[in-house]
C-alpha positions in Angstrom: 0.0 0.0 0.0 0.9 3.7 -0.3 1.7 5.4 3.0 3.4 8.6 4.4 6.3 7.4 6.4 8.0 9.6 9.1 11.7 8.9 9.5 12.8 11.9 11.6 11.1 14.5 13.7 10.6 17.8 11.8 11.6 16.3 8.4 9.2 15.8 5.5 7.4 12.4 5.5 8.1 10.2 2.5 5.4 8.5 0.4 6.5 4.9 0.3 5.2 1.5 -0.7 4.7 -0.3 2.6 3.7 -3.9 3.1 0.8 -4.4 5.5 0.1 -7.8 6.9 -3.5 -9.2 7.2 -5.5 -8.9 10.4 -4.7 -11.4 13.2 -7.2 -12.7 15.8 -9.5 -9.9 17.0 -8.2 -7.4 14.4 -9.8 -5.6 11.4 -8.2 -4.3 8.2 -9.7 -1.1 7.0 -9.4 0.6 3.7 -9.0 4.2 4.7 -11.3 6.6 2.8 -10.6 9.9 4.7 -8.1 11.0 7.4 -8.0 14.3 9.2 -4.8 16.3 9.6 -4.8 16.8 13.4 -2.7 19.1 15.5 -1.7 16.0 17.6 -0.1 14.5 14.5 1.7 17.8 13.9 2.9 18.0 17.5 4.2 14.4 17.3 5.9 15.1 14.0 7.5 18.2 15.7 9.1 16.0 18.3 6.8 17.0 21.2 5.9 13.4 22.0 7.7 10.1 22.4 7.7 8.1 19.2 9.5 5.1 17.8 10.6 5.6 14.2 10.1 4.9 11.3 6.4 5.4 11.9 3.1 6.1 10.0 1.1 8.9 11.7 -2.6 9.5 11.4 -5.2 8.8 14.1 -8.4 10.5 12.9 -10.0 8.5 10.1 -12.9 6.7 8.5 -13.0 3.8 6.1 -14.5 0.6 4.9 -13.8 -2.8 6.3 -11.6 -4.8 3.9 -10.9 -8.0 6.0 -11.6 -9.3 9.4 -9.5 -11.6 11.6 -10.7 -14.6 13.5 -13.0 -14.0 16.4 -14.3 -10.6 15.0 -18.1 -10.3 15.1 -18.6 -6.5 15.5 -18.1 -5.7 11.8 -18.0 -7.5 8.5 -16.4 -6.8 5.1 -17.9 -3.8 3.4 -19.1 -2.0 6.6 -18.4 1.7 6.8 -16.6 2.6 10.0 -15.1 5.4 12.1 -11.8 4.6 13.8 -11.1 5.3 17.4 -7.5 6.2 18.3 -8.0 4.6 21.8 -9.4 1.1 21.3 -10.0 -0.7 24.6 -9.5 -4.3 25.7 -12.6 -4.4 27.9 -10.9 -6.4 30.6 -8.2 -4.3 32.4 -8.6 -2.2 35.5 -9.5 1.0 33.6 -11.9 -0.7 31.2 -13.7 -2.3 34.2 -13.8 1.1 35.9 -15.6 2.5 32.8 -12.6 4.6 31.7 -12.0 2.7 28.4 -9.8 5.4 26.8 -7.3 4.8 29.7 -7.0 1.1 28.7 -3.8 -0.4 30.0 -3.4 -2.8 27.1 -3.9 0.0 24.5 -1.5 2.2 26.5 1.4 -0.4 26.4 0.9 -1.0 22.7 0.6 2.7 21.7 3.7 3.6 23.7 5.8 1.0 21.9 4.3 1.6 18.4 2.9 -1.9 18.0 -0.3 -3.8 18.1 -1.7 -5.6 21.2 0.5 -8.7 20.7 3.6 -6.6 20.7 4.4 -6.8 17.0 3.9 -4.5 13.9 1.9 -5.3 10.8 3.9 -2.8 8.7 7.2 -3.2 6.8 9.3 -1.3 4.3 10.5 -2.8 1.1 13.8 -3.6 2.7 12.1 -5.5 5.5 12.5 -2.9 8.2 9.6 -2.7 10.7 7.4 0.4 10.5 5.8 1.4 13.9 2.2 2.1 14.4 0.8 5.3 15.8 -2.0 4.9 18.4 -2.5 1.4 16.9 -4.0 3.2 13.9 -1.6 4.8 11.4 -4.2 6.1 9.0 -1.9 8.3 6.8 -2.0 5.2 4.5 -4.3 3.5 2.2 -5.0 0.7 4.7 -4.6 0.2 8.4 -5.0 -2.6 10.9 -7.1 -2.0 14.0 -8.2 -3.9 17.1 -11.9 -4.8 16.7 -12.9 -2.4 19.5 -11.3 0.5 17.5 -13.8 0.3 14.6 -17.3 1.6 15.1 -19.8 0.8 12.3 -21.8 3.7 10.9 -24.3 4.4 8.1 -22.8 4.5 4.6 -24.7 7.8 4.1 -22.4 9.7 6.4 -19.7 11.5 4.3 -16.3 10.1 4.9 -14.7 13.4 5.6 -17.2 14.2 8.3 -17.0 10.7 9.8 -13.2 10.9 10.0 -13.3 14.1 12.1 -15.7 12.4 14.6 -12.8 9.9 15.2 -10.8 12.6 17.0 -11.4 16.4 16.9 -15.2 16.4 17.2 -15.4 13.8 20.0 -12.5 15.4 21.8 -13.8 18.9 21.7 -17.5 18.2 21.8 -17.0 15.7 24.6 -14.9 18.1 26.7 -17.7 20.6 26.7 -20.6 18.2 27.1 -19.0 15.3 29.2 -16.2 17.0 31.2 -17.5 20.5 31.7 -21.2 19.5 31.6 -22.2 22.8 30.0 -25.8 23.8 30.8 -28.3 26.2 29.3 -27.4 29.8 30.1 -23.8 29.0 30.9 -20.8 31.2 30.0 -18.0 29.3 28.3 -14.5 30.5 27.3 -12.4 28.5 24.9 -8.6 28.9 24.3 -7.5 27.8 20.8 -9.8 27.5 17.8 -8.5 24.6 15.8 -10.6 21.5 15.0 -10.9 20.6 18.7 -11.7 24.1 19.9 -14.3 24.6 17.2 -15.9 21.3 18.2 -15.9 22.4 21.8 -17.6 25.6 20.7 -20.3 23.6 18.8 -20.8 21.4 21.8 -21.2 24.3 24.2 -23.6 26.0 21.9 -25.7 22.9 21.4 -25.8 22.5 25.2 -27.4 26.0 25.5 -24.5 28.2 26.6 -25.5 31.8 26.3 -22.0 33.5 26.3 -19.4 31.9 24.2 -15.9 33.5 24.3 -13.0 32.4 22.1 -9.4 33.3 22.8 -6.9 32.9 20.0 -3.8 34.9 18.9 -4.7 34.4 15.2 -7.0 37.3 14.2 -8.7 35.2 11.5 -10.1 32.9 14.2 -12.3 35.7 15.4 -14.4 35.5 12.2 -14.2 31.7 12.2 -15.5 31.6 15.8 -18.4 33.9 14.9 -19.4 31.6 12.1 -19.5 28.7 14.6 -21.5 30.6 17.2 -19.0 32.6 19.4 -20.5 35.7 20.9 -17.1 37.3 21.7 -13.5 37.1 20.5 -10.4 38.0 22.5 -6.9 38.3 20.9 -4.4 37.7 23.8 -1.7 39.6 21.8 -3.8 42.7 22.0 -5.5 42.3 25.4 -3.1 42.8 28.4 -5.3 41.0 30.9 -7.3 38.2 29.4 -8.9 36.9 32.6 -10.1 40.4 33.4 -11.6 40.7 29.9 -13.4 37.4 30.4 -14.8 38.6 33.7 -16.1 41.8 32.1 -18.1 39.7 29.7 -19.5 37.5 32.4 -21.1 39.8 34.9 -17.8 40.4 36.7 -17.6 36.8 38.0 -15.8 34.8 35.4 -16.9 32.1 33.0 -18.8 29.0 34.3 -16.5 26.8 32.3 -13.2 27.2 30.3 -11.6 24.8 27.9 -7.8 25.1 27.2 -7.4 23.5 23.7 -3.8 24.6 23.0 -1.5 22.9 25.5 0.4 26.0 26.6 1.1 27.0 30.1 0.1 30.7 29.6 -3.3 29.7 28.1 -3.9 27.3 31.0 -3.1 29.9 33.6 -5.4 32.4 31.9 -8.2 29.8 31.7 -8.0 29.0 35.5 -8.0 32.7 36.4 -10.9 33.4 34.0 -13.5 31.1 35.7 -15.8 32.0 38.5 -15.7 30.5 42.0 -16.9 26.9 41.6 -16.2 26.9 37.9 -14.4 24.2 35.9 -11.4 24.2 33.6 -10.9 21.3 31.2 -7.3 20.8 30.1 -7.8 19.5 26.5 -4.7 20.6 24.6 -1.7 18.4 24.1 1.2 20.0 26.1 4.8 19.3 25.0 7.0 17.0 27.1 8.4 18.9 30.0 5.8 21.7 29.9 5.0 22.8 33.5 2.0 24.7 34.6 2.3 27.1 37.6 -0.6 28.9 39.3 -0.9 31.5 42.1 -2.6 29.2 44.6 -4.5 31.7 46.6 -5.9 33.6 43.6 -6.5 30.6 41.4 -7.7 27.8 43.7 -7.8 28.3 47.5 -11.2 29.2 48.8 -12.7 29.4 45.4 -13.8 25.8 44.8 -12.5 25.8 41.2 -12.0 22.5 39.6 -9.4 21.4 37.0 -10.1 18.4 34.9 -7.7 16.6 32.6 -9.7 15.9 29.6 -8.9 12.8 27.5 -10.8 12.1 24.3 -13.6 14.3 25.6 -14.4 11.9 28.4 -16.0 9.8 25.8 -16.8 6.1 25.4 -16.0 6.2 21.6 -18.4 3.5 20.5 -21.3 5.3 22.2 -20.3 8.9 21.7 -19.5 8.5 18.0 -23.0 7.3 17.4 -24.5 10.0 19.5 -22.6 12.8 17.7 -23.4 11.4 14.3 -27.0 11.2 15.2 -26.9 14.9 16.0 -25.2 15.6 12.7 -27.8 13.5 10.8 -30.6 15.4 12.4 -29.1 18.7 11.4 -28.3 19.9 14.9 -24.5 19.7 14.6 -23.1 21.2 11.4 -20.0 19.2 11.1 -19.6 19.8 7.4 -18.5 23.3 8.2 -15.3 21.9 9.9 -14.0 20.6 6.6 -11.9 23.4 5.2 -9.8 21.7 2.6 -9.5 18.3 1.0 -6.0 17.1 0.0 -4.2 14.1 -1.4 -1.9 11.9 0.6 1.0 13.2 -1.5 0.2 16.7 -0.1 0.7 15.7 3.5 3.8 17.8 4.1 2.2 20.9 2.7 -0.8 20.2 4.9 1.4 20.1 8.0 3.0 23.4 7.0 -0.4 25.0 6.6 -1.4 23.7 10.0 1.7 25.2 11.5 0.7 28.6 10.1 -2.7 28.2 11.7 -5.1 26.7 9.1 -8.6 28.0 9.9 -10.6 24.7 10.0 -9.7 21.1 9.2 -7.7 19.6 6.3 -8.8 16.1 5.3 -6.9 13.6 3.2 -9.2 11.9 0.7 -8.3 8.5 -0.6 -11.3 7.8 -2.9 
């Protein structure tokens, strides 16, 4: 198959012919039809996360089942599916505790760039092993997934929309709905307006939030935020005291909820200082290794009953939340088509990463069909 292989952090990926083995017991081979270009892929490519190389990135995708391994009964050949980047074993401590995205079996495999049995299904022409990314590696024409990582959906759902539900939409929407539990009339502030931040904005709006504040240093994001329902835009490069600006927009108290979707210490501190007493901050963005967050304890936390939540995959159970989100899309209540800003070919992956570094407004999606 054709795939984008990453050999070195920060260096262009190379389009290669890669051998992919068939699915083993409990696995599914998927023909990838669409893959979103996510900031987490970019951050990993930039060297901000541990990664074994060579590797095929990609973790936000949709496709069609090509083959199934023994013991698979969840899907069959020809099914349209959304892929989860956090498949779960269903048996470990975290799965039994109803925290499937914390699955210990998945965590070990993902950290080593392999499938659950400790081996790779990917090889270069010279026989070298290629490592998996989040057991998915969807910047390729095909991928192998554990059965729990494929969620069957209606064939009527556009592939480019379905792909985004596999990461950005569920992560952002879920952070607002599941982690922050936004309610009608709430005020919500969101730092960072990429695919995840926009999805959080849509989730907060759908939940009935009245005041929706977006904070982003890219002035184009103000207009984008307005299109997606934001009531106010703050440019932190132009506003000397962002928390004070948020308080002024929220009756002097601060926002009921804040979502930090960047992964930067300055944004996190602003978010914590921007919520009211008893408010909640969801830490959604992927911080670089070694990034430290510091807060003035008395002003930020002590005596104010503020809560900080580490958000992971939007607090979702993927096989349930994917269907719930796509149901909202199908009914016209969640306009996910607006997230798709540009469709590109796999051969354009490096240009897509550079556009993302510059601050692409919405989502770029690789189309394979």
